[in-house]
N, C-alpha and C positions, 0 to 999 in steps of 0.2 A: 418118109416125109414128116418133117417135125411140126408140131402144134404151134399155133400162132403165140400160145402162151411161152413155150420154150424160146421161141425167137426173141420174144420181149425180152425175156431173162437174159439172153446173151446179148442182146442190145444195150440193156439196163447196165449190164456188167461193163459193158465197154465204155459207156459214159461215165459210170462211177469211176473206171480206172483212169479215164482222161481228166474226170474232175477232180481225183486225187492229186494230179500233177498240177492242175490249174490252182488248186487250194493250196499246194506247197507253194505256188508261185505267189499267191495273195499273200500268204505268210511272210514270205521273204519281203515282199513289200511293206507289209505291216512292220515289220522290224526295220526297214531302211528309212521309214517315213517317221521323222521325229516328231514334226508338228501336230497339232489338233485338226488343222484344216487337212492336211494330206490324209491321216488316219481317217477323218470322215468320209472323204471321198472313196476310200477302199470300202468302207461299209457299206456305202450305198451302191458300189459296183457289185458286192458281195449278195447283197439282197436281191438285185436285179438278177444275177446269175442263178441263185436259187430259184427264184421265180419261174424264169425260163425252164430250167430243167424239170421242175415238177410239173409245169404245163405239158411238156413234151411227154413225159412218161404217162402221165393222165390220158392225153390223147390216144397215146398207143394201146392203154389197157382198153379205153372204150372202143376203138376202131383200129384193131390190130390189122397190120400190113402183111398179109402173106408173102407179098413180092419182096419186102425188105427183109423178113426172116429168113426166106429161101436163099437170098443173096449172101446175107450173113453166114448161113450155114454153109453155103458153098466155098466162102472165102476161108472159112474156119472149118475145114473138112473133117479134120480130125482133132483130137485132143493136143496132139503133140505140137501141131501146127500153132495153136491157141497159145500154148505156154512159151513157143519160140518167140511168138509176137510180144507176149508180155515182156520177156527178158529183152527182147531188143528194145522196147520202150523205156525199160528201166535203165539199160546202158545208156540209150541216148539221153536219158534224163540226169544221169551222173554225168555223162561228158558235158551237157550243157551246164550242170552246177560247177563243174571244174572250170569249163570256161569262163563262167560268170566270174568265179573267184579269180582267175587269172586277170580278167578285165579288171576288177576291183583292186587287185595288187597293183597293175598298171596305171590306174587311175591315181591311187595313192602315191606312187613313185612320181608320177608326173607332177602331182599336186605339190609333193615336198620340193620336187626340182624347181617349180615355178617359186615357191616361197624361198627358196634358196638364190636363186637369181634375183628375186625382188630384193632380198636382203644384200646381196652383193651389189645390186643396181644403186641401193641406197648407201652402202658403204663407198661405193665409187664416187657418188655425188659428193657425199660428205668430204672425201680424200680430194676431189675435185676443188671444192669451195674451200678447203685447207690450203691447197697448193695455189689456189687464186689469191686467197689471203697472204701467202707467205711470198708469192711474188709481187704483190701489192707492197708488202711489207720491205721486201728487198730493193724495189724502186724507190721508196721513201728514204731507205736507208742510204742509197747510191746517190739520190738527188741531194739529200742532206750533207752527205760525205763531199760530194763536189763543191758545195757552196763553201763548206768549211775548208777546203783545199784551196778554193780561190782566194779565200780571206787570208789563209796563212801565207799564199805566194805574193800577195801584194804588199808593198813597202809601206808600213806603217811607220811614223816617226817613233823612235826608241827613246825612252829616257835614260840618259847616262850621268853617273854621279858626277857633280862638280869636283873640280880640284880642292883638294883640303888645303885651308890656310893653316900653316904651321907656326906656332908662337916662336919668337927670336929665343935661340938656345942660351944667349948671354943676359943675364939680368942687369939693367942698368936703372939707375935711381932716376926718377922723374920728377920734376917740380909740381908742386900743389898747384890746382888751378886757380884762376884769377876769379871766374865769376860762379854762379850757381850751377850745380851740375846738372846734365841731362845726359841720357843714356847715348846720344850721338857724340857728347864731348867728353864724357869720363869713362865711357867702356871700351874695353878692348875686345872687338868682335873676332880679332884674328886668331884668339884661343878658343873661339867656340864655333867651330864649322859645323853646318848643318848635317854633315853626315858622320860627325864624330861623337855624336850623342852628348848627353847632358851629363858631365862629370864635375865631381866636386872634391877638393880637397879640405878635409876637416882638420883644424889644428888641435894637436893633443890637449887633454884636459887633465889636470892636476887635483881637481876638486873632489870632495866626496859628498856634494850637495845632492840631495836627492832629486830635486827637480832638473838639474843640468845633467845628472846622468840618465834621466829619462829623455831628454831633448838628445843626448849623444846616441842612445840605444835607437831611437825613432829614426835618427838621420843616417845611422849605419844600416838599417833595415830598410831604407828605401831604393837601394840598389844603384844609387847614384855616386857613392863615394868611392874614391880611389886612393890609394897610397902613392901616386906618382905625381908629386907636385910640378913636375916639367911639363906635362901635357893635359891638364885640367883646364877646364873653363872658368870655374868660380873657386876663390879661397873663403872658406866660412870658419869663423871665430865665434866661440860663445864666451860672453863676458862672465868672469868669474868673480870678480870683485869690483868695488867701487873705484879703486885707483888703478884700474885697467889702463894700459898705455898701447894704443894700437899701433904706436910707430915702432914698437919693440918686436912685432910679429916678424917672423923670419923671412917671409916672401912679399913683405910690404912694400918693397921698391921705391921708397920716397914718398909715393901718393897713393899707395892704397888701391890701385885700379883693379877691378875685378874682384874686389872683397866685399863680403857681407859681413858686417859686425852685428850680431844677434844680443840683446839684452832683455832678459824676463823677468828682472827684478825692479821693484819700484825705484829703489836708489840708483839712478842712472849714471853713467860714467860721464866724464868729461869728452865729448865727440871733437876730434881734431878737425882741421881744415884739411880735405882730402879727396879723392876721387872714389872713395868707399861708399857702398850703400849701408845704411844703417836700418834695422829691423827692431822695433822697440815695444814695450806695451805701454812705457810712460816717458813723456817728453817734458822735462823740466828746465834743462840749461840749454836747449838746442831746440829750434823750431824745424820740423821735418822739410825737406825739399818734396813738393808733390810730384808725383809721378818718378821719383827716384828712391825717396826713403819709403819705409814701411810700417805701418801702424799694425802690431801683433794683437790677437785676440788674448783675454785673459788667460793666463796659464794656471794650471792646477795640478796637483799630485794624482788625485784619485778620478778614476775615470765613471763617469755616470753611467748607470745601468740603464738599460732600455725599460726595465719594469718599473724604475723610479720615476720615468717621465708620465706626466699626466695624457689622458686621452683629448683628443681634439674636440670631443662632442660632450655636451652639448655646445653648439656654435657659441651662442651668446651665454655668457655666464651671469651669474646673479649681479655683480658688478659691472657697470660700463667702463669705468675708469679708475685708476689709483695711481698714487705714487707716495713715496716715503723718503724723506730726507730733510736735515736740518740746513735751513737757509742761511747764506753767508750774509755779512754786513758788506754791502758794496756801495761804491760812490758814483759807479756810473749810472747815468739817468736811465738809459734804456732798460738795463737789468733790473734796477730798482722798479720801474714801472711793470715790468714783466712779472717780477716776484709777487707784487701786489694784485695784479689781475689773475696770476695763477691761483692764489690763495682763495680768491673769491670763486673758484669754479666747484667747490665742495657743495655737493647737494645731495643729501639723504634721499629726496624724492626721486632724483635722477639716478641713484646708486652710483655717484662720485665721490670717492674719498682722496683727497688731497692733504697730505699731513706735511707741513713745512716747519713746524716747531717742534718736532720729536726731541729726545734725548741721543745726542750722538753716542755712536759705539766707542770711540776713542777719541782723544783730543785731537782737534784739528786747527786749522788756521780759520781766523773769523772771516777772511774774505773768500773761502771756497765753501762749496756744499759738502755736507758731511754725511755719511751714512748712519742710520738709525737702527736701534732695537726695539721693537714692539711687536710682540706675538699678534696682537689684533690686527695691525697693519699688514704683518707678512700674510696673515690668512686672508685680509682683503686682495692682497695682490694675487694669490694662489686663486682667488674667485672672482678674477677681473678678466673681462674681455681683451682690454687693452691697458697697457702699463707706459706710463711716460718715462722716456730716457732723456735727461737733458743733455743738450751738447753745446754748453754755452761756455764763455770764457772762464767763468767762476767754477766750471767742473772739471777737476783734474781729470788727465786723460786716461789714468789708469782705473778711477772710479766709473767713468764714463763707459769704458770696456767692460768692467765687472757688471754694471747695470744692465747693459744689453745682454751680457751673458745670462744674468738672473731672469730676465724678462722671457728669453727663450726657453730656459729650464722649465719655467711655470706654465709654458704653452700657450701664453698671451701673445698679442701683436704688440710689438714696440711701437710706440709713438715718439719719434726723434725729434725733438723741438730744438732748433739751431743748427748750425753747420760749422762749428768751431774747430773740432776735431776730425781729422781724416777717418774714416770707418775702417774697422779691422779688415785687412786683406780686400780693400775695396776695389783693386783691379781684377780679383777672382771672384768676389761674392757678388752676386746682384742683388744689393740690400734693398733696392726698391721694390722687388717682388715679395719680401717677407717683412718689411716695416714701412709705416707711414711717415714720410719725411716732410717736415713743415718747418718754415721760419719761426723764430719766437713770436714774430708780430702776429700769427696766427692763433695765438693763445686764447683770445676773446671768441673766436670763432670755432674752438676746437670742439665743443659739444655738438654743436650744429653739424659739424662735418662727421663725426663720428656715428651720430644718430642715424645719417643718411647712408651709411655703407652696409649693403645689402649681405645677407649670410652667405650666399656662394662666394662673394669677394673676400668675406672675412674668413671662411674655410680655407680659400687659396692662399691668403696670408700665412694661415696656421701651417699649411703644408710646407710652403716655401720655407719658413722660420724653421720647422722641425728637421727638414733636409738639412738645411744650412748647419744647424745644431749638430747633427749625427756627421756629417762630412768634415766639419772644419773645427768645431768647438767641444766637441765631447770630452775630448782627452788631449793631453799633451802631444801623443803621436799624431793625432790628427791634425793639430795645429802645425806641427813640423812639416806633415806632406802638403799642406796647403800653402806654406811659405815656399818649399822647393818649387812647386807648381805653378805660383806666381813667378818666380825668377825664369822658369823655363818657357813660361809663354812671353814673356817680356822680351826675351832674345831670340824668340822665333825658332827654337829647336824642337823637332818632332819627339813625343815622347816615346817611352820604351815600351816594347811589345807587352801586350796582356799575358800574364803567366800561363804556362800549359802543364797539364798533370802528367806525371810520369807514367807510362804503360808499358806492361809486359805482354809480348806477343806470345802465345801459346804455340803457334805454329810458325816455324821459321823455314829457310832454306834446309837447314841441317834436320829438320824434324817437319817433314812437309805433312799437309793436311790430308788424311784419308777420305777418299770422295768416291761416290758412284754417279753414274750418269742418270740424267732424270729429263722428262721431256713433258712439258705442260703446254698445252695449245689454247691461246686465248680466243675467245668468241669473236673478238673484233680487232681491227687494227687502230691502235689508239694514240700512234705515234711512232717515229723513228726509234730504232734499237741502235744507238750510238756506242761510240768508244767511250771510255771515260774523258770527262771533261769538267776539271775542278772549276770552280767560281774564281775570277778574278780576286786576287787578295792585295791587300796593303797599297791600293790606287790612290788613296787619299790621304797620304802622310802628314801633308801640310795643311789639309782643310778639314781633317775629320772631326776636330773639335767643334766646328761650327755647326754640325747636325746633332750634338749632344748637350746642346745650350738648354737648361732649365732645372728646377729646383730637384728632380729625382735623379740625375746623373752624378752630379758631385764629384767625390772621388772617381768614379768610373771613367770620367772625362780625362783622367791623368795618364790612361794607359791607351795604346794604340791597338787597334781591332784589326782583322782582315777585311772586315766589312760590317755595317750596321744596318739595322732596318730602315733607316732614315736617309739613307744616301741618295743624294738627288737623282734625278732622271732627266732624259731629254724629252722634249715634245715630239709628239707622235708623229709629225712631219719630218723630224731631222734624219729619220733613216732613210728619207728619200732625197735629200738636200745635203749629201756630203757625209753624213754619219751613220753608214748602213752596217757598221762591224758588229757582228753577234747577232743582229736582229733577224728573226724569222716571222715576218708578217704572212698572215694567211691569205693564201692564194696570190702572192706577189703583192699584197695589199689590196686586192680587189674584193677581199671577203669571200664569203660562201657558206654553206651547210656543213653538214656531217663529214662528207667525203673530204673537201678542202680543209676543214677545221682539224681533222685527223694528221694531217701531213706536216702541220707547223704548230709550234707554242703559240706564236701570235702575241697579243698583250703588248704591255708598255715597258718590259724590260727585255735585256737581250736573252739568248738562248742560255740555259742552266740545267743543272741535274739536282737530284737530292739523295741523300744518304739514310738507309734505314738503320736505325740504332734500337737493339732489342736488348732489353735486361732479362737475365735468366740464371736460374739458380742450380735445379737437378730435373727438369723436364725434357731430356733429350729429345725423345721420340716426338713430342709435341713440337719442339723447336725443328726437327727434321722434317716433319710435313708443311710446317710453315715456310721453311726457306724453299723448298721443292717449288711451291706455288709462285716465287718471285723471279721464276725463269721466263725471260722474254719481256720483263716488264720495261716499257720504254722509260726514257729519262732517268734510270736508276744509275747512281754513280758505283755504289759499292753497299755492302752489307756489314755493319759493325755489330759484334756480339760483345756483350759486356757479361762475362762470366764471373757471377758472384760467389760461386760456390769456392770454398777454400780448397776443395779437393778438384784435380785436373779432370778434363773429360775422359771416360773410358778409352783405352786404347782401341778397343774393337769397334768404337763410335765412327761411323762414317758420315761425312757431311754430303750434301747434294751438291752436284756440279751444276752451275747456273752460268749466266752469261757474263756476270761481274764477279769481282772479288769478293770472298766471305773472309773477314779478319775477326779473330777471337781474341779479345784482351782480358786478361786474368785482373781480377781486383785484388787490391791490397786487403781488404775486408769486405764483409758482407753488409752493403749498406745501401739503401733506396736513392741516396744522393749520387751514387754512382752513374745513376741513369743520366745525370745533367752535368757531367764533367765535359768541358770542352777539349775533347781529344785532339792532337794535332792530326789523327788519321781522317777526322772530317774534314773534307776539302770543298765542302759544298756550303753555301748560305742555308740552303733548306734542309730540315732533318724530319724524318718521319719517325718519331718515337711510337713503338710497339711493344706491347707484352707479348711475352713468348706463347700465349694461348689466343691471340687474335688472329681472325681469319677475316681478310678483306679481298673482294675481287678486285681484278685490274682496274677496271673501269671507275670503280669507288676511288682507289688510290690515285688516279690521273687526274679524275675531276677535282679531288681535294687539293691536289698540288697546283693545278691551275687556279683554283680560288685563294690559296695561299699567296700566290704571285701577284695578286692584287690587294691582299692585306697581310703585307710582310711583318708588320709590327704587331699582329695579332696571334693568339693560338687558334688554329682551324683544324678541326676534326669531327669526331663521330659521336661518342656517347655524351650527352650533356646532362647536368646536375645544377643544382642552385641552392642558394643560401635562403633558409627561411625563418622566419621569426617566430620564436615559440612564446607565445604571450603569457602560458602559465609560468615558465620559469624567467620570463625576461631576458632571453639571450637569443643568439643566432644558432640555428642548427643546420647541419648539412643533410640535404634531401635529395632522393634519387627517384622520387615518383614522376610519373609523366606530367608535364607541365607545358604551358604556353609561354613561359617565361624562364630562361635560365641565366646562369652567371659563369659556370664553369664548364670545361671541356676536359674531359678525362685524358691525361697525358700518356695513357697505355695504346692510344690510337689517334694521333693527332700531329699535325705538321707545327712546327715553330722554329724561328731564327737562332742560328748558332751563337750570336751576341748575347742572348738571353742565357746562355750556358755558362758564360764567362760572369755575369751578373750575379747568378744564382750561386755559383761556386766560391766567388771571390769577394763580392761586395755586399751581397744580402747578408742581413745579420746573422751571424753565426748561431745565435739562440735558436733559430728557426731550423737549421739544419741539425742541431742538436736534438731538436724535439722529434724531428723524421726519424731520428736513430733510435730515439728512446721507445717510440710508439711500432717503428718499422712500418709506417704508415704516412699518409698525408704529403707525399713528395709532390703529387699532382695539385693539390691544394695550394701548396707553398708556391709552386710555379704560377698557377692561375693569380694568386696575390700580388706576386711580383711584376708580371706583365701588365696587369690593371693598374698597378702602383706608378709604373713607369709611362703608361700610355694615357691612362684615364679613360680606356676603351674596353668593352665587353669582348669575349671570345666569339668566334664565327662557327656556327654547327653548318655541317654539310650533310646530305642525304637523310632518308627517314630513319636510319638506325638510331636506337635509344640505349640499347646495352647489348651486350655479347655474352653468349651462355656457351661454355665450353663443356660438352656432353663427355668429352674423355678425359677431364682433368681431375676427377675425384675430388677428394678434399684438399687438396695441394695449394688452391688459391688462398692467398691471405684475406680476402674479403669475405670468405666464409666462416671466418671466427666470429664469435658472437660478440666480441669488444669492438669489431671493426668500425661500426657506426658510432659507437660511443667516442672512440677515440678522434674521429673526425669532427665530431660536435666539438670537442674540447680543442682542437686544432685551430678550428675557426675563431674561437674566443682568445686563445693564446696568440695567433698572428694578428689579430686586431690590436690586442695590447702591444705588440712590437711595433707595428706601424703607427699606431696612435688613433687610428681610425679604420674602418673597413673598406678596403680599396676596391672590392668585386663590384661589378656593374652588370645590371640586367640588359638581356636583349631579348626582343620578341620575333626575331625573324631567323629563317633557315635558308640557305641557298641550294638551288637545283639549277642544272644547266638551263641556257636560253630558251632552247625549244622543247624544253621538258613539257609533256602534255598539250602541245601545240600542234595542230593539224598543217602537215607540210604537203605540197604537192608531190605527185608520185615520182617525178624526177628529182627529188631533193630527200635527203636522209637528216634525221636528228642528230644533234651534236654527240649524244650519248643514247644508247638504246634503253637504259634502265634508270638513269639518274638525271 
């Protein structure tokens, strides 16, 4: 029989072996519990467990249980059974550990499976949303296509060309008119069909006179001259000598019908009685027929340079009014009283300098005003706000024309007193917008009138005068162009089309563009993705000139454009009263929030698309990324790449395949002006001009396009800049800092109308384009100057973007050059000198969508999610 101590020892050993297993379990729990709270609970449990064990062992030492010990010895009868039991317990422990490990692995597998299924569920949800969005997009496209098909099937009246009125092949002599000529009585319209174009036969010249040769060159370059005298509208002859005999002209046909006789010399020829129109600088032996004969401006050999013209500012010059001329000896009581009152206007206190007793430049008749030579008086005229130009009987017509020319050259406002002579090219030039026209009898009230003209009105007079001078008086070619334009408008023949640049396509049918498939999924449905739909072109061939009336258009109005920003529009209710063609009202006209808004363009204009034009040089990788993101962009017509690099794209380069054509045009030379050439490939009014490193979201582009549709005559875009006054240097600087007021929109990310491309490339001063080429900079500033000059309005900024940073462009961008900002400062100064004033206008607003930051009901959506 074993002693109590031995029993206690064996029992303690069993507890200890069991405790080891429990302790191992506790340690596993400790490792599995990562948080401090869980580990605190384990520690408390361990303390309680040790306390119970110690208490149990102590009780057995103090009061040994002989019965328990005997039972234990009976269970463990021998040593082998004891060790077998221990081994069984260890095997059980290992089995439990393995089972726990398997359970842990299974738990991890199930966790991974759950995570994978969760990701798949998310992917399926996203794919479902994409499919729903694509389905909605397809529905929009189908609905829009059905409407377009319905429009195409309807029978709209088509315009057919009228029958051409052919002139008689036989030439017969006609009798001279018995009365005063008018177009209706003396002009043969059968030679000038509206569909035949404006054609002119120019009689050959035998002279070597430089002025006449300059006229001849200008006429030949007009594009209207033809060498077939049997199918022309007008016969034009330049008078070479004073004994010129119009009757000797080969195609005179007895009465000179449809002839225009041009005389540019002071010694006028003898005008015969005929049906011919006469265009002259001076009229001495013949009185012109109003509405039939033409007063020409003063002709000169040398062309005035823009740099020689004075600035329009300050608006008020030191002298209010000036005049310089030798007064005649007149017997007419009215003119005698006028000269006396005119002489009394001189007032040093009011800065009025009227000189009528000066020394004549050359001998002249005593009954006519004469030109004077006085350096002081010439200086007074240069410093005068107003210059008097007498249009009296005693003022010869050639001298009147010369004085009018001189007033405009000096940048003053002409004050034309009298109405004796017809104003030069008066049917073409709106003289009332550039000069103050008053009768001679107002001479006593002249000072009062001039002192009450406000500065905004004075600067408008100056702008008009400057534009008239640049377009029609600056050089002999401009005068010749003005004469032809007046004749064309008289007989109601549409002008010729505006010129188009030559373009070389890099990729053709024989050399197809290598492409790769791309897929870009937009986040929102922003509108229908349609087939190509070019803007309607040349719809207003007979009325286009009406929308181009103003000082700023001038020569630009002598050409026919596919469309202009000022084309008139229908009232909003017209689409519901017989004129629905092309319109896409939102929700059929009922309006709506985001869902309905995204289905149609709405607005005040018929449906249209836009063309993206990108100027690039050698950043093919950036261009590739940019093009790919245009896939699926609604309202996009095509993408035009202007390849400025003299080398062709690498043969291995691949272009992304998107839903619209990509056309790559090779430039003849590397010039930033190529960005604004009016390529014939551009078939839409709207153009999105982009740099090759610009990235815009679809919603930003569509929003800006919608804004442009409401501001078609403006530049609408993203990065804003402004012109800032440098008080230290007393000049204007270009500034790109954040500002609450801006005046420029960078054309590296902007919408503009195609019409402005014609103006920039063919009618804007060439000196500006030359400066852009010199600096390889400032083309965006030049375009902003031009648009603000033509409209008198600032650009429109959209969204919150202020600048664009290209993280992958390296140092290839032109703006990274240290001279970039210095050149842009100089450009503003130079362009201001060319225009005569700074046309940029400030704006303090930015456009955002209508419901932007507006709380809308749960069943409604915003126009755009982010803009």
